[in-house]
Backbone and ligand atoms as CSV (ligand in chain L), in Angstrom:
chain,resi,resn,atom,element,x,y,z
A,1,MET,N,N,205.119,242.951,80.108
A,1,MET,CA,C,203.975,242.313,79.450
A,1,MET,C,C,204.502,241.655,78.030
A,2,SER,N,N,204.948,242.564,77.295
A,2,SER,CA,C,205.465,241.970,75.944
A,2,SER,C,C,206.650,241.064,76.072
A,3,SER,N,N,207.393,241.272,76.892
A,3,SER,CA,C,208.598,240.270,77.015
A,3,SER,C,C,208.035,238.796,77.482
A,4,HIS,N,N,207.001,238.865,78.477
A,4,HIS,CA,C,206.474,237.758,78.946
A,4,HIS,C,C,205.889,236.921,77.779
A,5,SER,N,N,205.160,237.569,76.712
A,5,SER,CA,C,204.543,236.651,75.828
A,5,SER,C,C,205.624,236.305,74.850
A,6,GLY,N,N,206.660,237.074,74.817
A,6,GLY,CA,C,207.791,236.594,73.874
A,6,GLY,C,C,208.368,235.320,74.348
A,7,VAL,N,N,208.509,235.187,75.641
A,7,VAL,CA,C,209.002,233.707,76.141
A,7,VAL,C,C,208.167,232.567,75.930
A,8,ALA,N,N,206.854,232.958,76.083
A,8,ALA,CA,C,205.670,231.828,75.767
A,8,ALA,C,C,205.993,231.484,74.213
A,9,GLU,N,N,206.045,232.464,73.432
A,9,GLU,CA,C,206.022,232.086,72.010
A,9,GLU,C,C,207.209,231.245,71.708
A,10,LYS,N,N,208.299,231.610,72.261
A,10,LYS,CA,C,209.677,230.836,72.057
A,10,LYS,C,C,209.230,229.294,72.493
A,11,ALA,N,N,208.791,229.391,73.698
A,11,ALA,CA,C,208.656,228.031,74.207
A,11,ALA,C,C,207.859,227.051,73.293
A,12,THR,N,N,206.680,227.554,72.754
A,12,THR,CA,C,205.721,227.050,71.820
A,12,THR,C,C,206.433,226.582,70.607
A,13,LEU,N,N,207.190,227.434,70.088
A,13,LEU,CA,C,208.032,227.246,68.897
A,13,LEU,C,C,208.806,225.936,68.876
A,14,SER,N,N,209.659,226.073,70.058
A,14,SER,CA,C,210.467,224.885,70.236
A,14,SER,C,C,209.982,223.690,70.479
A,15,PHE,N,N,208.688,223.646,71.017
A,15,PHE,CA,C,208.001,222.442,71.287
A,15,PHE,C,C,207.480,221.996,69.945
A,16,VAL,N,N,207.183,222.779,69.004
A,16,VAL,CA,C,206.622,222.414,67.766
A,16,VAL,C,C,207.754,221.800,67.046
A,17,VAL,N,N,208.825,222.334,67.045
A,17,VAL,CA,C,210.276,221.762,66.296
A,17,VAL,C,C,210.397,220.435,66.866
A,18,LEU,N,N,210.456,220.349,68.254
A,18,LEU,CA,C,210.750,218.901,68.873
A,18,LEU,C,C,209.863,218.030,68.399
A,19,ALA,N,N,208.542,218.199,68.444
A,19,ALA,CA,C,207.370,217.328,68.075
A,19,ALA,C,C,207.673,216.855,66.604
A,20,ALA,N,N,207.904,217.833,65.731
A,20,ALA,CA,C,208.217,217.483,64.294
A,20,ALA,C,C,209.376,216.544,64.282
A,21,ALA,N,N,210.511,216.910,64.883
A,21,ALA,CA,C,211.664,215.883,64.823
A,21,ALA,C,C,211.154,214.499,65.183
A,22,GLY,N,N,210.614,214.532,66.281
A,22,GLY,CA,C,210.101,213.176,66.887
A,22,GLY,C,C,209.561,212.412,65.773
A,23,VAL,N,N,208.666,212.887,64.996
A,23,VAL,CA,C,207.785,212.100,64.235
A,23,VAL,C,C,208.656,211.719,62.973
A,24,VAL,N,N,209.635,212.605,62.560
A,24,VAL,CA,C,210.449,212.066,61.592
A,24,VAL,C,C,211.425,210.965,61.884
A,25,VAL,N,N,211.862,211.013,63.217
A,25,VAL,CA,C,212.844,209.888,63.732
A,25,VAL,C,C,212.067,208.617,63.764
A,26,SER,N,N,210.788,208.481,64.461
A,26,SER,CA,C,210.026,207.281,64.689
A,26,SER,C,C,209.628,206.761,63.239
A,27,ALA,N,N,209.367,207.507,62.195
A,27,ALA,CA,C,208.878,207.128,60.882
A,27,ALA,C,C,210.086,206.520,60.325
A,28,ALA,N,N,211.262,207.038,60.362
A,28,ALA,CA,C,212.414,206.528,59.738
A,28,ALA,C,C,212.831,205.245,60.388
A,29,TYR,N,N,212.745,205.198,61.721
A,29,TYR,CA,C,213.141,203.939,62.392
A,29,TYR,C,C,212.164,202.723,62.069
A,30,GLY,N,N,210.917,203.081,62.197
A,30,GLY,CA,C,209.755,202.000,61.831
A,30,GLY,C,C,209.948,201.456,60.400
A,31,HIS,N,N,210.195,202.239,59.534
A,31,HIS,CA,C,210.452,201.964,58.191
A,31,HIS,C,C,211.751,200.988,58.072
A,32,GLY,N,N,212.762,201.436,58.501
A,32,GLY,CA,C,213.992,200.604,58.410
A,32,GLY,C,C,213.982,199.441,59.071
A,33,ALA,N,N,213.287,199.343,60.216
A,33,ALA,CA,C,213.234,198.048,60.954
A,33,ALA,C,C,212.493,197.084,60.024
A,34,HIS,N,N,211.244,197.448,59.592
A,34,HIS,CA,C,210.284,196.642,58.904
A,34,HIS,C,C,211.063,196.087,57.568
A,35,ASN,N,N,211.565,196.919,56.913
A,35,ASN,CA,C,212.121,196.699,55.536
A,35,ASN,C,C,213.131,195.866,55.461
A,36,SER,N,N,214.163,195.911,56.279
A,36,SER,CA,C,215.449,195.237,55.893
A,36,SER,C,C,215.938,194.479,57.063
A,37,GLY,N,N,215.450,194.721,58.191
A,37,GLY,CA,C,215.870,194.219,59.425
A,37,GLY,C,C,217.529,194.690,59.888
A,38,GLN,N,N,217.884,195.657,59.098
A,38,GLN,CA,C,219.396,196.143,59.072
A,38,GLN,C,C,219.463,196.685,60.471
A,39,THR,N,N,218.449,197.246,61.219
A,39,THR,CA,C,218.611,197.757,62.621
A,39,THR,C,C,218.419,196.723,63.606
A,40,MET,N,N,218.246,195.416,63.312
A,40,MET,CA,C,218.124,194.480,64.288
A,40,MET,C,C,219.503,194.352,64.837
A,41,ARG,N,N,219.589,194.170,66.266
A,41,ARG,CA,C,220.778,193.520,66.757
A,41,ARG,C,C,220.580,192.287,67.732
A,42,ALA,N,N,221.326,191.340,67.220
A,42,ALA,CA,C,221.200,190.107,68.127
A,42,ALA,C,C,221.876,190.219,69.601
A,43,THR,N,N,220.984,189.671,70.743
A,43,THR,CA,C,221.482,189.830,71.858
A,43,THR,C,C,222.540,188.421,72.034
A,44,PRO,N,N,223.498,188.486,73.129
A,44,PRO,CA,C,224.264,187.424,73.188
A,44,PRO,C,C,223.406,186.109,73.308
A,45,GLU,N,N,222.260,186.077,74.119
A,45,GLU,CA,C,221.518,185.024,74.261
A,45,GLU,C,C,220.920,184.477,73.021
A,46,GLU,N,N,220.564,185.415,72.113
A,46,GLU,CA,C,219.944,185.052,70.941
A,46,GLU,C,C,221.118,184.604,69.846
A,47,GLN,N,N,222.246,185.150,70.122
A,47,GLN,CA,C,223.308,184.513,69.266
A,47,GLN,C,C,223.737,183.143,69.615
A,48,ALA,N,N,223.703,182.905,70.985
A,48,ALA,CA,C,224.042,181.679,71.296
A,48,ALA,C,C,222.993,180.493,70.969
A,49,ALA,N,N,221.737,180.753,70.994
A,49,ALA,CA,C,220.618,180.077,70.635
A,49,ALA,C,C,220.700,179.813,69.088
A,50,PHE,N,N,221.119,180.871,68.313
A,50,PHE,CA,C,221.372,180.680,66.933
A,50,PHE,C,C,222.304,179.778,66.515
A,51,ALA,N,N,223.486,179.826,67.227
A,51,ALA,CA,C,224.643,178.938,66.933
A,51,ALA,C,C,224.263,177.451,67.193
A,52,ASN,N,N,223.370,177.341,68.143
A,52,ASN,CA,C,222.928,175.885,68.531
A,52,ASN,C,C,222.009,175.423,67.359
A,53,ALA,N,N,221.343,176.299,66.793
A,53,ALA,CA,C,220.157,175.887,66.118
A,53,ALA,C,C,220.854,175.880,64.468
A,54,LYS,N,N,221.915,176.518,64.214
A,54,LYS,CA,C,222.272,176.682,63.004
A,54,LYS,C,C,222.503,175.410,62.158
A,55,PRO,N,N,223.186,174.130,62.742
A,55,PRO,CA,C,223.252,173.105,61.970
A,55,PRO,C,C,221.635,172.755,61.259
A,56,ALA,N,N,220.835,172.919,62.189
A,56,ALA,CA,C,219.206,172.583,61.800
A,56,ALA,C,C,218.886,173.369,60.409
A,57,PHE,N,N,218.982,174.570,60.812
A,57,PHE,CA,C,218.817,175.518,59.563
A,57,PHE,C,C,219.663,175.176,58.245
A,58,GLU,N,N,220.943,174.879,58.298
A,58,GLU,CA,C,221.699,174.300,57.325
A,58,GLU,C,C,221.057,173.096,56.688
A,59,ARG,N,N,220.624,172.165,57.491
A,59,ARG,CA,C,220.269,171.065,56.973
A,59,ARG,C,C,218.826,171.115,56.262
A,60,HIS,N,N,217.912,172.108,56.604
A,60,HIS,CA,C,216.698,172.028,56.207
A,60,HIS,C,C,216.280,173.347,55.498
A,61,CYS,N,N,216.980,174.395,55.685
A,61,CYS,CA,C,216.526,175.579,55.078
A,61,CYS,C,C,217.528,176.202,54.078
A,62,PHE,N,N,218.874,176.073,54.276
A,62,PHE,CA,C,219.856,176.902,53.523
A,62,PHE,C,C,219.893,176.619,52.003
A,63,ARG,N,N,219.396,175.401,51.692
A,63,ARG,CA,C,219.468,175.103,50.195
A,63,ARG,C,C,218.638,176.065,49.374
A,64,CYS,N,N,217.568,176.599,50.053
A,64,CYS,CA,C,216.834,177.469,49.402
A,64,CYS,C,C,216.890,178.874,49.748
A,65,HIS,N,N,217.165,179.155,51.094
A,65,HIS,CA,C,217.195,180.490,51.544
A,65,HIS,C,C,218.630,181.075,51.806
A,66,THR,N,N,219.685,180.712,51.082
A,66,THR,CA,C,220.937,181.282,51.047
A,66,THR,C,C,221.256,181.473,49.456
A,67,THR,N,N,222.109,182.453,49.344
A,67,THR,CA,C,222.311,182.806,47.810
A,67,THR,C,C,223.106,181.703,47.150
A,68,ALA,N,N,223.934,180.845,47.945
A,68,ALA,CA,C,224.766,179.956,47.471
A,68,ALA,C,C,223.938,178.595,47.532
A,69,GLY,N,N,222.827,178.472,47.987
A,69,GLY,CA,C,222.172,177.137,48.077
A,69,GLY,C,C,221.760,176.572,46.753
A,70,LYS,N,N,221.869,175.249,46.717
A,70,LYS,CA,C,221.647,174.470,45.654
A,70,LYS,C,C,220.369,174.844,44.874
A,71,LYS,N,N,219.107,175.131,45.799
A,71,LYS,CA,C,218.001,175.322,45.295
A,71,LYS,C,C,217.668,176.842,45.544
A,72,SER,N,N,218.692,177.546,45.544
A,72,SER,CA,C,218.494,178.945,45.995
A,72,SER,C,C,217.445,179.765,45.202
A,73,LYS,N,N,216.362,180.234,45.897
A,73,LYS,CA,C,215.404,180.952,45.049
A,73,LYS,C,C,215.162,182.356,45.524
A,74,ARG,N,N,214.982,183.337,44.429
A,74,ARG,CA,C,215.023,184.637,44.651
A,74,ARG,C,C,213.674,185.135,45.838
A,75,LYS,N,N,212.666,184.286,45.355
A,75,LYS,CA,C,211.396,184.361,46.295
A,75,LYS,C,C,211.670,184.097,47.660
A,76,ALA,N,N,212.314,183.009,47.857
A,76,ALA,CA,C,212.629,182.484,49.347
A,76,ALA,C,C,213.573,183.475,50.016
A,77,LEU,N,N,214.436,184.239,49.220
A,77,LEU,CA,C,215.355,184.962,49.970
A,77,LEU,C,C,214.803,186.295,50.447
A,78,ASP,N,N,213.732,186.710,49.473
A,78,ASP,CA,C,212.995,187.960,49.783
A,78,ASP,C,C,212.357,187.833,50.971
A,79,HIS,N,N,211.709,186.543,51.321
A,79,HIS,CA,C,211.031,186.433,52.426
A,79,HIS,C,C,211.933,186.358,53.630
A,80,ILE,N,N,213.024,185.427,53.683
A,80,ILE,CA,C,213.896,185.310,54.714
A,80,ILE,C,C,215.253,185.002,54.032
A,81,ALA,N,N,216.262,185.784,54.171
A,81,ALA,CA,C,217.578,185.466,53.776
A,81,ALA,C,C,218.401,185.017,54.881
A,82,MET,N,N,218.991,183.841,54.760
A,82,MET,CA,C,219.756,183.240,55.949
A,82,MET,C,C,221.315,183.282,55.645
A,83,ASP,N,N,221.737,184.117,54.620
A,83,ASP,CA,C,223.169,184.220,54.308
A,83,ASP,C,C,223.885,184.568,55.535
A,84,ARG,N,N,223.390,185.468,56.422
A,84,ARG,CA,C,223.983,185.997,57.555
A,84,ARG,C,C,222.966,185.985,58.621
A,85,TYR,N,N,223.464,186.349,59.954
A,85,TYR,CA,C,222.532,186.170,61.163
A,85,TYR,C,C,223.058,187.677,61.634
A,86,PRO,N,N,221.919,188.550,62.076
A,86,PRO,CA,C,220.577,188.326,61.913
A,86,PRO,C,C,220.197,188.115,60.410
A,87,PHE,N,N,219.065,187.440,60.287
A,87,PHE,CA,C,218.522,187.140,58.973
A,87,PHE,C,C,217.834,188.365,58.337
A,88,ARG,N,N,218.120,188.497,56.991
A,88,ARG,CA,C,217.472,189.563,56.324
A,88,ARG,C,C,216.019,189.260,55.692
A,89,GLY,N,N,215.592,190.062,54.897
A,89,GLY,CA,C,214.291,189.815,54.060
A,89,GLY,C,C,213.151,190.417,54.893
A,90,HIS,N,N,212.005,190.494,54.142
A,90,HIS,CA,C,210.990,191.134,54.771
A,90,HIS,C,C,210.266,190.697,56.166
A,91,HIS,N,N,210.600,189.293,56.434
A,91,HIS,CA,C,210.000,188.815,57.622
A,91,HIS,C,C,211.295,188.815,58.673
A,92,ALA,N,N,212.166,189.407,58.557
A,92,ALA,CA,C,213.439,189.408,59.494
A,92,ALA,C,C,212.978,190.106,60.830
A,93,ALA,N,N,211.992,191.033,60.832
A,93,ALA,CA,C,211.858,191.622,62.205
A,93,ALA,C,C,210.851,190.677,62.942
A,94,GLU,N,N,210.163,189.961,62.308
A,94,GLU,CA,C,209.365,188.834,63.196
A,94,GLU,C,C,209.704,187.449,62.847
A,95,ALA,N,N,211.085,187.305,62.667
A,95,ALA,CA,C,211.636,185.964,62.078
A,95,ALA,C,C,211.097,184.845,63.224
A,96,GLY,N,N,211.098,184.942,64.543
A,96,GLY,CA,C,210.908,184.123,65.617
A,96,GLY,C,C,209.429,183.541,65.099
A,97,ALA,N,N,208.326,184.364,65.229
A,97,ALA,CA,C,207.087,184.012,64.997
A,97,ALA,C,C,206.797,183.370,63.616
A,98,THR,N,N,207.192,183.837,62.538
A,98,THR,CA,C,207.161,183.352,61.323
A,98,THR,C,C,207.693,182.171,60.960
A,99,ILE,N,N,208.891,181.761,61.618
A,99,ILE,CA,C,209.556,180.492,61.357
A,99,ILE,C,C,208.750,179.422,62.311
A,100,ARG,N,N,208.288,179.826,63.396
A,100,ARG,CA,C,207.515,178.928,64.300
A,100,ARG,C,C,206.219,178.588,63.501
A,101,LYS,N,N,205.664,179.484,62.913
A,101,LYS,CA,C,204.465,179.308,62.056
A,101,LYS,C,C,204.664,178.369,60.958
A,102,VAL,N,N,205.716,178.564,60.042
A,102,VAL,CA,C,205.869,177.498,58.761
A,102,VAL,C,C,206.319,176.258,59.240
A,103,LEU,N,N,207.040,176.138,60.529
A,103,LEU,CA,C,207.183,174.767,61.026
A,103,LEU,C,C,205.940,174.157,61.818
A,104,GLY,N,N,204.885,174.702,61.751
A,104,GLY,CA,C,203.728,174.132,62.276
A,104,GLY,C,C,203.780,174.096,63.805
A,105,ALA,N,N,204.358,174.884,64.293
A,105,ALA,CA,C,204.706,174.873,65.835
A,105,ALA,C,C,204.075,176.134,66.584
A,106,ASP,N,N,203.223,176.749,66.014
A,106,ASP,CA,C,202.514,177.816,66.578
A,106,ASP,C,C,201.169,177.379,67.207
A,107,GLY,N,N,200.755,175.968,67.223
A,107,GLY,CA,C,199.578,175.732,67.772
A,107,GLY,C,C,198.439,175.812,66.896
A,108,LYS,N,N,198.578,176.444,65.666
A,108,LYS,CA,C,197.471,176.473,64.804
A,108,LYS,C,C,197.703,176.269,63.239
A,109,SER,N,N,199.086,176.113,62.826
A,109,SER,CA,C,199.299,175.991,61.391
A,109,SER,C,C,199.973,174.603,61.216
A,110,LYS,N,N,199.833,174.246,60.000
A,110,LYS,CA,C,200.242,172.928,59.433
A,110,LYS,C,C,201.693,173.382,58.889
A,111,PRO,N,N,202.782,172.430,58.959
A,111,PRO,CA,C,203.867,172.939,58.612
A,111,PRO,C,C,204.022,173.294,57.125
A,112,THR,N,N,204.662,174.353,56.490
A,112,THR,CA,C,204.518,174.656,55.174
A,112,THR,C,C,206.152,174.692,54.665
A,113,MET,N,N,207.040,174.653,55.551
A,113,MET,CA,C,208.455,174.445,55.225
A,113,MET,C,C,209.243,173.460,55.934
A,114,PRO,N,N,210.232,172.765,55.438
A,114,PRO,CA,C,210.747,173.068,53.982
A,114,PRO,C,C,209.835,172.796,52.849
A,115,SER,N,N,209.626,173.781,52.082
A,115,SER,CA,C,208.573,173.510,51.028
A,115,SER,C,C,208.560,172.284,50.038
A,116,ASP,N,N,210.005,171.556,50.105
A,116,ASP,CA,C,210.229,170.396,49.254
A,116,ASP,C,C,210.060,169.151,50.208
A,117,ASP,N,N,209.755,169.303,51.652
A,117,ASP,CA,C,209.940,168.287,52.669
A,117,ASP,C,C,209.247,168.635,53.726
A,118,LYS,N,N,207.884,169.043,53.683
A,118,LYS,CA,C,207.121,169.691,54.726
A,118,LYS,C,C,207.313,168.761,55.969
A,119,GLY,N,N,207.322,169.304,57.144
A,119,GLY,CA,C,207.223,168.628,58.324
A,119,GLY,C,C,208.550,167.738,58.760
A,120,ALA,N,N,209.658,168.004,57.807
A,120,ALA,CA,C,210.835,167.171,57.986
A,120,ALA,C,C,211.663,167.599,59.228
A,121,VAL,N,N,211.318,168.912,59.721
A,121,VAL,CA,C,212.198,169.492,60.859
A,121,VAL,C,C,211.282,168.800,62.132
A,122,ALA,N,N,211.980,167.971,62.814
A,122,ALA,CA,C,211.336,167.349,63.952
A,122,ALA,C,C,212.486,167.017,64.947
A,123,GLY,N,N,212.074,166.502,66.090
A,123,GLY,CA,C,212.988,166.048,67.168
A,123,GLY,C,C,214.067,167.349,67.612
A,124,ASP,N,N,215.302,166.893,67.689
A,124,ASP,CA,C,216.319,167.740,68.003
A,124,ASP,C,C,216.447,168.948,67.312
A,125,ASP,N,N,216.299,168.802,66.081
A,125,ASP,CA,C,216.431,170.024,65.062
A,125,ASP,C,C,215.283,170.997,65.469
A,126,LEU,N,N,213.947,170.495,65.563
A,126,LEU,CA,C,212.891,171.136,65.866
A,126,LEU,C,C,213.130,171.935,67.229
A,127,SER,N,N,213.292,171.272,68.236
A,127,SER,CA,C,213.530,171.888,69.467
A,127,SER,C,C,214.658,172.911,69.496
A,128,LYS,N,N,215.654,172.690,68.709
A,128,LYS,CA,C,216.870,173.774,68.793
A,128,LYS,C,C,216.262,174.998,67.887
A,129,ILE,N,N,215.538,174.894,66.832
A,129,ILE,CA,C,215.027,175.926,66.087
A,129,ILE,C,C,213.899,176.767,67.044
A,130,LEU,N,N,213.239,176.036,67.759
A,130,LEU,CA,C,212.132,176.734,68.528
A,130,LEU,C,C,212.775,177.341,69.652
A,131,ALA,N,N,213.755,176.863,70.294
A,131,ALA,CA,C,214.676,177.426,71.416
A,131,ALA,C,C,215.071,178.755,70.772
A,132,TRP,N,N,215.735,178.769,69.733
A,132,TRP,CA,C,216.176,180.056,69.057
A,132,TRP,C,C,215.022,181.003,68.804
A,133,ALA,N,N,213.818,180.540,68.364
A,133,ALA,CA,C,212.723,181.482,68.185
A,133,ALA,C,C,212.305,182.104,69.338
A,134,ASP,N,N,212.375,181.319,70.611
A,134,ASP,CA,C,211.892,182.003,71.879
A,134,ASP,C,C,212.921,183.034,72.304
A,135,ALA,N,N,214.339,182.744,71.907
A,135,ALA,CA,C,215.293,183.592,72.408
A,135,ALA,C,C,215.217,184.899,71.356
A,136,PHE,N,N,214.854,184.751,70.256
A,136,PHE,CA,C,214.508,185.961,69.404
A,136,PHE,C,C,213.504,186.814,69.823
A,137,ASP,N,N,212.471,186.047,70.184
A,137,ASP,CA,C,211.196,186.934,70.849
A,137,ASP,C,C,211.541,187.600,71.883
A,138,ARG,N,N,212.336,187.062,72.785
A,138,ARG,CA,C,212.832,187.780,74.108
A,138,ARG,C,C,213.612,189.012,73.643
A,139,ALA,N,N,214.417,188.843,72.678
A,139,ALA,CA,C,215.412,189.992,72.302
A,139,ALA,C,C,214.476,190.842,71.424
A,140,HIS,N,N,213.544,190.519,70.739
A,140,HIS,CA,C,212.813,191.411,69.979
A,140,HIS,C,C,211.534,191.225,70.236
A,141,PRO,N,N,210.792,191.669,71.275
A,141,PRO,CA,C,209.364,191.388,71.697
A,141,PRO,C,C,208.358,191.637,70.534
A,142,PRO,N,N,207.567,190.757,70.280
A,142,PRO,CA,C,206.571,190.898,69.355
A,142,PRO,C,C,205.705,192.059,69.471
A,143,LYS,N,N,205.137,192.867,68.559
A,143,LYS,CA,C,204.498,193.978,68.813
A,143,LYS,C,C,203.076,193.542,69.412
A,144,PRO,N,N,202.317,194.536,70.172
A,144,PRO,CA,C,201.208,194.011,70.987
A,144,PRO,C,C,200.061,193.242,70.316
A,145,ALA,N,N,199.817,193.613,68.917
A,145,ALA,CA,C,198.897,192.870,68.226
A,145,ALA,C,C,199.205,191.386,68.416
A,146,ASN,N,N,200.457,191.055,68.100
A,146,ASN,CA,C,200.800,189.636,68.133
A,146,ASN,C,C,200.906,188.823,69.634
A,147,THR,N,N,201.063,189.789,70.382
A,147,THR,CA,C,201.009,189.420,71.916
A,147,THR,C,C,199.560,188.812,72.185
A,148,THR,N,N,198.587,189.335,71.804
A,148,THR,CA,C,197.266,189.062,72.108
A,148,THR,C,C,197.001,187.648,71.605
A,149,LYS,N,N,197.568,187.386,70.484
A,149,LYS,CA,C,197.240,185.928,69.569
A,149,LYS,C,C,197.968,185.036,70.566
A,150,GLU,N,N,199.179,185.493,70.969
A,150,GLU,CA,C,199.980,184.393,71.706
A,150,GLU,C,C,199.226,183.897,72.766
A,151,LYS,N,N,198.042,184.371,73.438
A,151,LYS,CA,C,197.315,183.686,74.343
A,151,LYS,C,C,196.839,182.444,74.046
A,152,SER,N,N,196.582,182.259,72.720
A,152,SER,CA,C,195.966,180.847,72.368
A,152,SER,C,C,197.338,179.930,72.044
A,153,HIS,N,N,198.364,180.306,72.410
A,153,HIS,CA,C,199.562,179.387,72.012
A,153,HIS,C,C,199.422,178.090,72.776
A,154,ALA,N,N,199.298,176.898,72.070
A,154,ALA,CA,C,199.080,175.757,72.506
A,154,ALA,C,C,200.399,174.889,72.650
A,155,HIS,N,N,200.621,174.054,73.591
A,155,HIS,CA,C,201.861,173.308,73.592
A,155,HIS,C,C,201.443,171.882,73.348
L,1,HEC,C1,C,212.720,173.791,48.420
L,1,HEC,C2,C,213.068,175.212,48.778
L,1,HEC,C3,C,212.865,175.613,50.320
L,1,HEC,C4,C,213.287,175.109,51.484
L,1,HEC,C5,C,213.959,173.940,51.684
L,1,HEC,C6,C,212.722,176.098,52.563
L,1,HEC,N1,N,212.198,177.167,52.030
L,1,HEC,FE1,FE,211.155,178.634,52.790
L,1,HEC,N2,N,210.395,179.377,51.100
L,1,HEC,C7,C,210.785,178.862,50.098
L,1,HEC,C8,C,210.123,179.630,48.953
L,1,HEC,C9,C,210.057,179.409,47.384
L,1,HEC,C10,C,209.392,180.678,49.662
L,1,HEC,C11,C,208.381,181.953,49.037
L,1,HEC,C12,C,207.007,181.066,49.067
L,1,HEC,C13,C,206.068,182.070,48.414
L,1,HEC,O1,O,206.327,183.093,48.076
L,1,HEC,O2,O,204.881,181.443,48.369
L,1,HEC,C14,C,209.569,180.532,51.142
L,1,HEC,C15,C,209.151,181.146,52.037
L,1,HEC,C16,C,209.478,180.905,53.526
L,1,HEC,C17,C,208.806,181.886,54.508
L,1,HEC,C18,C,207.908,182.922,54.462
L,1,HEC,C19,C,206.467,182.331,54.115
L,1,HEC,C20,C,205.480,182.726,54.889
L,1,HEC,O3,O,204.620,181.948,55.009
L,1,HEC,O4,O,205.428,183.838,55.636
L,1,HEC,C21,C,209.478,181.550,55.618
L,1,HEC,C22,C,209.374,182.031,56.983
L,1,HEC,C23,C,210.545,180.359,55.365
L,1,HEC,N3,N,210.349,180.108,54.003
L,1,HEC,C24,C,211.099,179.668,56.234
L,1,HEC,C25,C,211.800,178.551,55.999
L,1,HEC,C26,C,212.467,177.643,56.934
L,1,HEC,C27,C,212.456,177.965,58.473
L,1,HEC,C28,C,212.900,176.615,56.347
L,1,HEC,C29,C,213.764,175.445,56.774
L,1,HEC,C30,C,212.993,174.666,57.878
L,1,HEC,C31,C,212.698,176.794,55.001
L,1,HEC,N4,N,211.958,177.840,54.687
L,1,HEC,C32,C,213.088,175.833,53.998
L,1,HEC,C33,C,211.529,177.719,49.705
L,1,HEC,C34,C,212.102,176.920,50.615
């Protein structure tokens, strides 16, 4: 009788320990992913789409969003830093959706980037960047909250 309750106690204890460890791990992961994008891994499909879109990013965005850019701005880099791929900055984790939005390609927003030449990204450059954004979303599916909004996605 007493040995039986001892086993139950032990089982309960190890469950508590495991549950506590699980909370710590998911909190740490969520924080890191949002903050820096350092835990993001680019898939081969995403890398290929980025290689294709890179000249367009270079033409329209790098002058402000890279450290060495002619108009490099701290504020721009904080949002999205394009020095390396995957991008860094606090929008890195949802880069696909954010960039679609600032280019006015989400079906509801006006273009706000490039901030010195709004709407300049068009034609081939635009399709390549949007193809990259789609590949990014496939590699890093948006959170459920964003997915619901996607329903109103207009083409
Ligand atoms: C002339 C400089 C400049 C150029 C060129 C530029 N940006 Fe920006 N960008 C900024 C600045 C400055 C901010 C920060 C704006 C703020 O804090 O209000 C910013 C912010 C952003 C943000 C976050 C803003 C948001 O609404 O969430 C994104 C995403 C972005 N830029 C993408 C791009 C892309 C993509 C391109 C190229 C197509 C581009 N930018 C070109 C200066 C620039």
